[in-house]
Phi, psi and omega in degrees: 000277184291164179236140177235136169222134179226150182214137168221127182182217182249354185265159172297121194270337186303312178298325179295317181294316182294318179295323176297318177297323179297326177292345180255010183299331181301341181282342181087149180188165179235353177199167183208159180193163178231151167230122184232137173279110187265000187098334175266356186128187180274125178240148184235152171224132182224158179205146175273144176095210188286166181297336176300328177291323176292320176303315181297320179294324180288331175293326178283325182226080182297143174244117182242123179178172185249005177226126181194164177229156182211167189199141163246133190252135168247105195299135170237323176239114180090144182290159174300121179198164179296323180296326181271350178291153176271159000286158175251145189237140169216121183062236181263007189253140172234140186226140164242150191208133166252144178114196182222128174270108189290328182260030185293328182294315179296318180293322180296316178300318180296315182292320178296325177296334178271359177106003180293139178250125182257142182245003181221174176260010190272158171284336183296323183300335176303316183297317179300316180292323178295320178293317178299317179298319180295321179295317178291340179272008175113355176278085188287331178279133182302318183297324179288323178294320178295318180299317180295321180293316183292338177295344185258349185259151175236137179138207181243140179200148157231126184230155169225136189229136171232158181220145177300334181276356182227079188293341183238031182223146169226136175249130177235156179202159180211152170202113178067018175215135190291146175203130182232140179262140176248130185253109178254190178269107182070024179203153176229144178230162172216149180203160178279349176205154189298323184307329182292344186260338196294336177289347187241329181197155172244007177262120187225160171231128178268116175291146177258164179303139179079020179239156176220164181214141171262117183259128173228172178303326185280348180147197184235137172252110186259133177221164167281170182296338178274002178098352179296131181289146181235133173254125184228127181292150177277138177248145179261125181265124180253005181289155167282170180299319179295317178298324181294321177301328180272007178064025181088352177281156182291324181225155174300322182300317179295319177301316183289328173299317182283344177278355188300319176303318178294321179297321178293316179302317181291325180290327180279333192302127177081002186248353184247126174251092185289333178299314180272351185063051188210172178256135173284110198246019185307314183285338183288323175075028178247102179281166175304325179295315179295317182300320182284341180277342185290129176250347179204140171253125187243100180277133176234128183194172178225150172058226181303321179299328178293325177293319175298320180297326178297318175296320178301322178298315178304312185294317181296318180292320182287317189266325182254350178057044177246129174304134186223154177217154176241128180236139174285131185306319183292335177280324181296317190288341183250021168226192181246079183294152179256106174254149176229172181282003172254008176271142164256116178260118180256110180264115184253119182206125179299311184279337187075009183233003185304121191299312183295319179293320179298320179296320178295321178298319179299318180295318180294320181295322180295336180268001176089009178290154175275128187250131173236127178263138168243107188215165182253355184241116183299137173063024174283177192298315184293313175301324180297327182274352188266164177278339178203163181220136174244095185280136168274145181247054181282341187082169181302139179245115186273317179300135182297319179283114187289137176229292185290331176293325179296310182291327175295323175297319177303313180298318181295319182289327175293320175297321178298316180298319177297316180302313180295319180297319180292320183284337178266354179078015180266351180233123181285163177299320180294319178296320178295317180300321179301313182292315183292325175296317179296321180295322179290335177273349184301319180303320177297317180291327176297322178295327176296320178292318179299332179293348179266015185304319181295323177296318182290324176299320179296321177295317179301318182299327181292337189245020184295336181277355181296138175258341181217149174219151180241137179239129184234144175194160178235158180060223178290350173287340179292308176298332177291322175298316177300317181293319178299317178295319179297316180300317181296316179298315188299316192249339180255344182065020171275133178293129182216146179229137173256137182223151165294129187301329178294345179270358186303319182283353180264027176147301187300335182300336179294338182277343191282123172211190187291350181257002185256108171289133180236117178266124181242123176272106190224061175284168177284095177220193184295341183258007191302309186299317180295317181292323178299321179295328175296321177298319179297323179292322176297314181298319181297336180258017174063022173293153180274102191273130172238111185256130171256107190225166181286137181300143181082009179284102185290329180294314178294318179301318180293322177301320179289320180295326181284345184292127177247142179303121180294146182293336184268023187291344180274127184285152175275356182281084176066018178081005179291147186259133172247094186299134177298145183212135167230103188247149182236131172241118185263143172242157179294157172295138183204163174298149186301326181293340184268345188305320180302326178295334182265318185288336182286332185298314177301326181288323174298314181293321178299313178297316181300309185291325176296320178293315182296317180292333176278346177084023178279169178278095189296314186283332182228070181298152187301143171071000185252150175237155182290317181236125182265099184253007174228167181291000000 
């Protein structure tokens, strides 16, 4: 999300820092700022909005010096404002920070009790005050003061720190948030992503979690947080600037598919109280009184967000026992929907600006319904109009076809269902702990699925001649089937349809022949036996079966072993061959509520590789826009 650039050397650093931030604009931001040691001490300039606003501020108040840090902020604590923009200052110290300090409230209360004065609503300012306190407590070396401060914080961070007392030093550190060092000639740089460094050096060192570094013109001294020295080899980056923005991936979409575990971790961070088996719900704004008053949950969304909302409906009904419905935003706005003051309307929108969803929210609000936004963009139109907001922290999504925003929405909606269930008394603390523990383990399991990318690419290659595909699923597997079909349509231009598997005999079965690939979402859940029978029906009609199933499923494995190449595998279309296929993509065993987070990844990768192998424009498919703000 946020961007960090730091520089120490012999050159005037402000232009270097601003240009580095510009190289990170693709990540998205709502404010920006610099802190430079000018010889008079550390001075800062900050601005809300685009970097052009920061440029204008620097023309009014130039910062000249050879040591500095900079930041673009994607707000998580506190609204976008100059006061909340980074860098943050306490005493002689200035700090920029990516990530979330989970225990910031407790630390803030403690520091305020000691007389600390805060000027922002951010968690980052806590770090500046802790470093300042450590220096005043006798930690005269900046690196030691930073080490002492970080020993007290919990959460995720990448930080860069400068001090008026250390004109030629920068201290950086990281844990669960990326940070890379750039090694130049008589200069050192640090950044949250490689593109910011490439104009100055291609020699880099990637810091690991729990490490920090003291940067000087002469080089970097890397240690662990306990002070143990670290030797790390230098790597040479051969990527172009565009490739670097993509993290070395061929397309933004592929990068974003692989970012999903991190997006889930960021969306969960600070929101789960495993001791109580509950959700930390301050931003959601649903008290037990409001939760018990709700008689219906009304999800409103469009496109991919509507598929996430469908999964949310299953969870809310199962865990909170509230009747729920999912409506497409464009349908809601052109009829006369009946909203009441006992409705909870959940508006799901990646951008927070989707026109049809926004119109539905206006209608619901006018009827007195309680509105909750699930969005990825802070302070966007839908959250502003809502009574509460549950932000996903997926970070900017560049690829038009949504991937990481979808799975972050799934995680957010599952947390909402747990929150409602706990407040209504329909979900026990033990039941909640089971789900939340599984949710916290989901990123690791998602990485296991992502490790199968080459297997999925091979399956995609087998089906490139397909003109149509069918996706089937039951329960929460049904919206995943819909999402898989949508992804394939969006980026490969292959016609695809998603169906509830129980509907197969009500029409779609007529389409199945030896040329029709059929993707079946069939994990071991409550719907397994019925879905398995659908797979057998596909196989009996010589359809090309692609099964997404739980690892170790002997029944599915036997079905595949029994599969014999059908005699009719050769197409009548000019003699072209459609090779028979019965393919298996395995996912880890998981609690039923977590399965959508795992089963969707193979379908995203299948769509991606089919599109890439066909040579379509994956990141910007024809006729599509990232945010639909008109009808």
